[in-house]
C-alpha positions, -999 to +999 in steps of 0.1 A: -034-007+234-045-042+229-030-065+204-051-077+174-060-113+183-058-139+155-094-150+156-105-114+148-080-109+120-104-115+091-127-088+105-098-065+110-087-068+074-121-067+058-117-030+054-097-037+022-123-059+005-146-049-023-172-075-013-184-093+017-171-127+007-136-134+019-128-169+007-106-172-023-094-206-032-064-213-053-086-224-081-105-192-078-072-173-082-066-187-116-054-161-140-071-158-174-045-159-201-047-125-216-016-106-227-032-072-222-065-059-208-080-025-213-097-009-183-125+017-179-130+043-206-132+079-195-153+106-211-140+122-243-128+152-222-111+130-197-137+134-169-160+111-151-195+123-142-197+105-109-171+127-091-157+152-116-186+176-117-172+192-085-135+191-095-120+225-089-110+242-122-077+249-106-071+214-094-034+204-098-042+167-102-038+151-136-053+117-145-027+091-155-050+061-157-085+050-147-098+015-140-134+004-133-120-029-121-100-043-105-091-022-074-057-006-075-037+002-044-001+008-053+019+026-079+056+029-087+074+047-115+109+042-130+132+071-138+123+068-175+086+071-167+073+036-169+043+033-146+035+001-126+003-006-108-005-030-079-039-048-080-041-072-050-061-104-049-084-092-022-119-100-033-117-102-071-091-120-092-071-096-113-055-110-144-025-088-138-019-082-101+014-064-111+010-046-143+027-020-165+002+008-172+002+020-207-017+045-229-055+045-228-057+028-194-041-004-208-023-028-185+000-058-193+014-085-170+047-078-153+073-090-155+054-116-175+022-136-176+037-165-157+045-144-127+009-131-127-006-166-127-018-181-094-038-213-095-036-250-087-012-256-115+015-235-099+006-239-062+039-257-056+059-226-067+046-198-044+079-179-046+077-176-084+042-161-087+023-130-075-002-144-049-016-111-034+009-083-041+003-052-020+030-026-027+058-016-051+085+010-051+115+020-072+149+025-054+175+051-062+192+027-086+161+023-107+153-012-094+116-021-090+107-039-057+074-056-052+061-067-018+038-097-018+022-106+016+007-137-001-026-136+017-053-139-010-087-127+002-068-111+031-069-144+049-040-166+058-005-163+043+003-190+017+032-210+030+064-199+013+047-172-006+053-140+014+082-123-004+100-092-015+110-093-052+136-072-070+132-066-107+155-049-132+133-028-154+160-026-180+158-063-186+124-070-171+140-099-152+137-109-116+171-105-100+164-113-063+136-129-044+135-129-006+110-153+009+099-145+045+097-172+071+068-174+096+087-154+122+088-124+098+054-131+082+032-152+106+002-170+092-022-142+102+001-113+092-003-088+063+028-071+051+017-037+038+042-012+025+080-011+018+109+013+015+144+005+003+175+019+020+202+018-007+229+033+016+227+004+040+212-023+017+181-028+039+143-028+034+118-016+059+082-030+058+050-023+078+028-051+090-008-040+093-027-070+108-010-073+142+013-043+139+051-042+136+080-033+114+099-059+094+135-051+088+153-070+060+190-073+054+191-074+016+226-090+016+219-119+040+182-119+032+175-123+069+144-105+082+134-095+117+099-085+129+102-056+154+082-033+177+053-059+177+042-048+212+049-011+209+019+013+209+032+032+179+023+003+156-011-004+171-045+010+161-057+040+181-091+042+198-107+064+172-137+061+148-130+068+111-156+085+090-153+090+052-177+112+033-203+107+060-198+070+061-187+056+095-162+028+089-181+001+107-185-034+094-217-055+092-210-069+127-209-033+141-171-034+146-151-003+137-122-004+114-090-013+133-058-014+111-023-013+125+009+002+111+004+009+074+018+041+058+056+044+057+082+069+045+120+069+045+138+102+050+159+112+020+191+107+040+179+072+050+184+080+087+147+080+099+117+058+091+083+074+095+052+054+100+016+055+113-013+031+119-041+035+094-066+036+123-047+064+139-038+101+138-004+101+153+028+101+133+060+083+146+095+079+135+125+059+145+162+060+135+170+034+110+203+027+127+183+014+157+162-008+135+193-023+120+209-029+154+201-065+163+218-060+197+189-038+210+162-054+230+126-047+222+125-023+252+156-005+241+143-003+205+110+011+217+128+039+235+141+051+202+106+057+188+097+094+186+061+106+188+058+135+162+023+145+172-011+145+156-017+145+119-046+129+100-058+094+094-037+082+064-031+052+042+001+063+025+030+087+030+061+101+014+088+126+023+107+151+003+143+164+004+133+192+028+118+168+053+082+176+045+060+145+051+030+141+027+001+121+039-030+108+021-060+121+040-088+097+031-113+112+055-110+146+038-106+136+001-073+154+004-036+153+004-018+170+033+017+181+042+035+181+075+065+205+077+096+196+098+083+220+125+051+199+129+027+222+110+000+201+092-019+218+064-041+208+034-021+206+002-048+194-023-085+188-019-103+171-048-135+150-050-116+125-072-095+116-042-117+087-032-097+072-005-063+084-016-041+053-009-004+052-019+021+078-030+052+076-052+076+105-054+098+111-084+132+128-081+119+158-101+091+164-076+063+147-095+040+130-070+018+100-080-011+088-059-037+061-063-073+061-052-088+028-039-123+039-027-122+015+002-150+033+020-174+025-009-169-012-008-197-036+005-178-044+037-184-009+050-219-004+034-240-032+048-230-055+019-239-030-009-212-015-031-215+023-034-186+026-059-196+052-085-162+062-099-132+045-114-101+037-094-074+061-105-037+069-107-032+107-104-002+129-105+008+164-095+039+184-086+051+191-051+041+225-037+068+252-039 
């Protein structure tokens, strides 16, 4: 498996964009000063004619929120039910890249408007502002963590801006900011998803541009980028197709995205991960990831191939060890049991590129839809978006 070379990075990452243009200047990332913005309105009965006409009457999915713009990718929910959305600065410039989602599709800046601002006036404070946040999660102690790869327009990482931020939802205050150096987050990297290990006080992060796992000691704030040359983090030689649309860019290049989806077992002993352009699930003991004495070869020997699944953008795992994967090629959610059986869990036309999961302790599963396959990058420069972006929720199967 070949590495993703730096000159081709922009083409590799264009899969996430909602338009062909990639360049986003600092001035172009200026946040409009609005305390709250209201997104798309749904029909009076809560449906949308673009996709909902074929929604099964028995569908278990409930709409939490809908947004015409901007594009949402991540969701996290606190134990008391506060919902947070992640709206990265890929092609457009969201006012609130991290937002608390309220009634009637409303969003407000989180933790405040200052953090959501990114323009020339604050360019000397990259660690204190959301530049291009990508993921969020809530740990078992109720703390909200936000991962910011700091690559607006999916181009180069803003120096000093790649970070992992811990926020206490009880006070809405930032309590810890870990800024990544260029070893952990090289200029052409894209940190993608994160899980927090509260037993060992570590964070595990996928890197999807070149491939790798970033392991962060939350006590010392030191980060190590691992498995960068291992085939498990690299794109596979497959061609993705979503709703009859081959994922090929305007230059005729197929989508190639490295390690993306990630899940941490409930006992914190294993980390599961998969390349977005791939249909093979892997896992590795977290103890091995934390062992700095292991060489890359020794660490690679700890990787376990769990066999074929489905192309996925996000994953989660329950107490019984079932792994849930978002199956964007099938407009579906699937489940892999501990014995390796993969089966469809929910199929629904509203699952327009199901992206990221968040699992609550009571078994409520949240999922976002980002409709990446309908963006101009994968449709010869023409947007085919005909539905709102959504946060949906359901309950785990019994």
